[in-house]
C-alpha positions in Angstrom: 6.4 25.9 -16.8 3.9 23.9 -18.9 0.5 25.1 -19.6 -2.6 23.4 -18.1 -3.3 21.7 -21.4 0.0 19.8 -21.1 -1.2 18.2 -17.8 -4.5 17.1 -19.4 -2.7 14.7 -21.7 0.2 13.9 -19.5 -1.2 10.6 -18.1 -1.8 9.3 -21.6 1.6 10.6 -22.9 3.6 8.8 -20.2 1.7 5.5 -20.1 0.6 5.1 -23.7 3.2 2.5 -24.8 4.4 1.5 -21.3 4.5 -2.2 -20.4 6.2 -2.0 -17.1 6.2 0.4 -14.2 8.8 0.3 -11.3 7.6 1.8 -8.0 10.1 2.6 -5.3 8.9 4.0 -1.9 11.0 6.7 -0.4 12.8 5.8 2.9 11.8 8.0 5.8 14.8 8.2 8.1 13.0 10.2 10.9 10.1 7.7 10.9 12.5 4.8 11.3 14.5 6.5 14.1 11.4 7.4 16.1 10.1 3.8 15.8 13.4 2.3 16.8 13.7 4.6 19.8 10.1 3.7 20.9 10.8 0.0 20.6 14.1 0.3 22.6 12.3 1.7 25.6 9.4 -0.8 25.3 6.9 1.9 24.3 6.3 0.8 20.7 2.9 2.6 20.6 4.8 6.0 20.7 6.4 5.1 17.4 3.2 5.9 15.6 3.8 9.6 16.3 6.8 9.4 14.0 4.7 8.2 11.1 5.0 10.4 8.0 3.0 10.4 4.7 4.3 8.0 2.1 6.1 9.1 -1.0 6.9 7.1 -4.1 8.9 7.4 -7.3 7.4 5.7 -10.4 9.7 4.8 -13.3 8.6 3.6 -16.7 10.2 0.7 -18.5 12.6 3.0 -20.4 13.9 4.4 -17.1 13.3 8.0 -18.3 9.9 9.4 -17.6 8.5 9.0 -14.2 5.8 10.1 -11.7 6.1 11.4 -8.2 3.3 10.1 -5.8 2.8 11.9 -2.5 0.3 11.0 0.2 -1.8 13.5 2.1 -3.8 12.2 5.1 -4.9 15.2 7.1 -7.3 15.2 10.0 -8.1 18.3 12.1 -5.4 20.2 10.1 -2.6 17.8 11.0 -1.1 15.6 8.4 0.0 12.9 10.9 -3.0 12.7 13.1 -5.0 10.4 10.8 -2.0 8.1 10.5 -1.4 7.9 14.3 -5.0 6.9 15.0 -6.0 4.7 12.1 -2.9 3.5 10.3 -2.9 1.5 8.0 -6.6 1.9 7.3 -6.6 5.7 7.5 -8.3 7.9 5.0 -5.8 9.3 2.5 -5.3 10.9 -0.9 -2.4 10.1 -3.2 -1.4 12.9 -5.7 0.5 11.9 -8.8 2.8 14.6 -10.3 5.2 14.9 -13.2 8.5 15.9 -11.4 10.1 16.9 -14.6 7.5 19.7 -14.8 6.7 20.5 -11.2 5.1 19.1 -8.1 2.2 21.5 -7.9 -0.1 20.3 -10.7 -1.2 16.7 -10.5 -2.0 14.5 -13.4 -4.0 12.0 -11.3 -5.2 11.6 -7.8 -6.6 8.7 -5.7 -9.0 8.9 -2.8 -9.3 6.1 -0.1 -11.8 6.5 2.7 -11.1 5.2 6.3 -12.1 1.7 7.0 -13.0 -0.3 10.1 -9.7 -2.1 10.5 -8.7 -5.5 9.1 -12.1 -7.1 9.7 -14.2 -9.5 7.6 -14.9 -7.9 4.2 -18.7 -8.1 4.4 -20.1 -4.7 5.2 -19.1 -1.7 3.0 -17.5 0.0 6.0 -14.9 -2.9 6.1 -14.3 -3.4 2.4 -11.3 -1.6 1.1 -11.9 0.8 -1.8 -10.3 3.6 -3.7 -11.6 6.1 -6.3 -9.2 7.2 -9.1 -9.4 10.6 -10.8 -7.6 12.1 -13.7 -6.1 15.5 -13.0 -5.8 17.3 -9.7 -8.4 18.8 -7.4 -11.1 17.9 -4.9 -13.3 14.9 -5.7 -16.1 16.5 -3.8 -16.7 19.1 -6.5 -19.0 18.3 -9.4 -16.3 19.2 -11.9 -13.9 16.6 -10.6 -16.5 13.9 -10.3 -16.7 13.9 -14.1 -13.0 13.0 -14.2 -13.4 9.7 -12.4 -11.5 7.1 -14.4 -11.8 4.1 -12.2 -13.0 2.6 -8.9 -11.4 -0.2 -6.9 -13.2 -2.3 -4.2 -12.8 -5.5 -2.4 -15.6 -8.0 -3.3 -17.8 -9.4 -0.6 -15.6 -11.9 1.2 -12.4 -10.3 0.0 -11.5 -13.3 -2.2 -12.0 -15.7 0.7 -8.5 -17.2 1.2 -6.7 -15.2 -1.5 -6.9 -11.4 -1.4 -8.8 -9.9 -4.4 -9.7 -6.5 -5.7 -12.3 -5.7 -8.4 -11.6 -2.9 -10.9 -14.6 -1.0 -12.2 -15.2 2.0 -14.4 -17.4 3.7 -11.8 -18.8 3.2 -8.3 -22.3 1.7 -7.9 -24.1 -1.5 -7.6 -24.8 -1.6 -11.4 -21.1 -1.4 -12.3 -19.6 -4.6 -13.4 -15.8 -5.3 -13.0 -13.7 -4.6 -16.0 -10.8 -6.5 -14.4 -9.8 -8.2 -11.2 -6.5 -8.4 -9.2 -5.9 -11.5 -7.1 -2.9 -12.7 -5.1 -1.1 -15.9 -6.1 -1.2 -16.9 -2.5 -3.5 -18.8 -0.1 -4.0 -17.7 3.5 -0.5 -16.4 3.9 0.4 -13.0 2.6 3.3 -10.4 3.0 6.6 -11.3 4.6 10.0 -10.3 3.2 11.4 -13.7 2.4 9.9 -13.9 -1.2 8.2 -12.0 -4.0 4.5 -11.6 -3.8 2.6 -11.6 -7.0 -0.9 -10.3 -7.7 -2.4 -11.4 -11.1 -4.5 -9.0 -13.2 -7.3 -10.7 -15.2 -10.1 -9.6 -17.4 -13.8 -10.7 -16.7 -13.3 -13.9 -18.7 -10.3 -14.9 -16.6 -7.6 -14.1 -19.2 -4.4 -12.9 -17.7 -3.6 -9.3 -18.5 -0.6 -8.7 -16.3 0.7 -8.8 -12.8 1.8 -6.7 -9.8 4.9 -7.9 -8.0 5.9 -6.8 -4.5 9.7 -7.6 -4.7 11.6 -9.3 -1.9 14.6 -7.3 -0.7 17.8 -8.0 -2.5 20.9 -8.1 -0.3 21.5 -7.3 3.4 21.1 -3.6 3.0 17.6 -3.8 1.5 16.6 -6.4 4.1 17.7 -4.0 6.8 15.8 -1.2 5.1 12.5 -3.1 5.0 12.9 -4.2 8.6 13.5 -0.7 9.8 11.1 1.2 7.5 7.9 0.9 5.5 9.8 1.4 2.2 8.8 -1.2 -0.5 9.6 -1.8 -4.2 7.0 -3.0 -6.7 6.9 -3.8 -10.4 3.8 -3.7 -12.5 3.6 -5.5 -15.8 0.7 -4.6 -18.2 0.1 -5.0 -22.0 1.5 -1.9 -23.8 -1.8 -1.8 -25.7 -3.9 -1.3 -22.5 -5.7 2.0 -22.3 -3.5 4.5 -20.5 -6.2 5.4 -18.1 -6.7 1.8 -17.2 -3.0 1.6 -16.5 -3.4 4.5 -14.2 -6.2 2.7 -12.3 -3.9 -0.4 -12.0 -1.2 1.8 -10.6 -3.8 3.0 -8.0 -4.6 -0.6 -7.2 -0.9 -1.3 -6.6 -0.8 1.5 -4.0 -4.0 0.2 -2.3 -2.3 -3.2 -2.1 0.7 -1.6 -0.5 -1.4 0.0 2.2 -3.5 -3.1 2.8 -0.7 -5.6 3.2 2.8 -4.1 3.2 2.8 -1.0 5.5 3.9 -3.2 8.4 5.7 -5.9 6.5 8.7 -7.3 8.3 8.0 -5.3 11.5 11.0 -5.7 13.7 11.0 -4.4 17.3 14.0 -4.6 19.6 13.1 -3.9 23.3 16.5 -3.1 24.8 15.0 -2.5 28.3 13.6 -6.1 28.6 16.1 -7.7 26.2 13.4 -9.0 23.9 12.8 -8.7 20.2 9.9 -9.4 17.9 9.8 -10.0 14.1 6.6 -10.2 12.0 7.0 -13.2 9.6 3.8 -12.8 7.6 0.1 -12.1 7.7 -2.6 -14.8 7.8 -5.5 -13.8 5.5 -9.2 -15.0 5.5 -12.2 -13.2 4.0 -10.6 -9.8 4.4 -9.3 -10.4 8.0 -5.5 -9.9 8.3 -3.8 -11.4 11.4 -0.1 -10.9 11.9 2.1 -13.9 12.6 5.2 -13.0 14.6 8.2 -14.6 16.1 9.3 -13.5 19.6 12.7 -13.9 21.2 13.4 -13.4 24.9 17.1 -13.0 25.2 17.0 -13.4 29.0 15.2 -16.7 28.7 12.8 -16.3 31.5 10.8 -13.5 33.1 8.0 -13.5 35.5 6.5 -16.9 36.2 3.0 -15.6 35.6 3.9 -14.2 32.2 2.7 -16.7 29.7 4.7 -15.0 26.9 8.0 -15.1 28.7 10.0 -17.8 26.9 13.2 -18.3 25.0 11.3 -18.0 21.7 8.0 -18.7 20.1 5.2 -17.6 17.8 2.6 -15.0 18.4 -0.6 -14.8 16.4 
């Protein structure tokens, strides 16, 4: 096993000359099975109890070295409680490990507080944020506060019609953004029919790189994204970018995943009532995220007083 000193320089060692990172979220079979069973009996809310913490594998452009990213989101001693009640805006920590060494000593960790749902990004309690630390440990301790390498926050208004995140070296009103990440989309975000690109720019507006949420390739991957939360991302950055800044960009990628792609392509099949529902995309404005779904009633009818009973239609 490597000495502690090896972990201190691990982030720089892996990311120093890296220009591309490939992030693959692990498929959780049990989570998908519980959600499908809940939908089949028209009790989709019960599917939340099958929610499990996210896990990711991160590959560098040479395909060799990689990170393992594992979420912890405990509340009252239970790792799933926080997710059941507040997903996808729940408080969480993401721990970054070197799997080639072990999964006990982290090289970086990210801390996101709980937010008040997908509401207007005006008050601080509604603006998404994440603190990024080098090494492992507890951000509450004074020692770990000195290891802060970056801070990510939605600006006031959330980018208006195009989602935006500001990257800063530290938290505080006096901290100016060192970069920004903004979606190449207006109003409409998420959906599995196409790639979704988020451009990284410096304060002058110069393009530094991009984060791409990849559309599923082939029927098997389409089925995987419909049934699970598993997503694939690619991050492109200049090889000369500071390794710690690359680590903060990686953290921003994970925050984007939780903000927009946790429920992407939600598909619910209600066997009891012969109905199904598919989320096409999310409508975005000033931090508010409203799902746009397509409903299908296979029976083509229902109760006369049910406004939603129809052969098909959209739900917003």
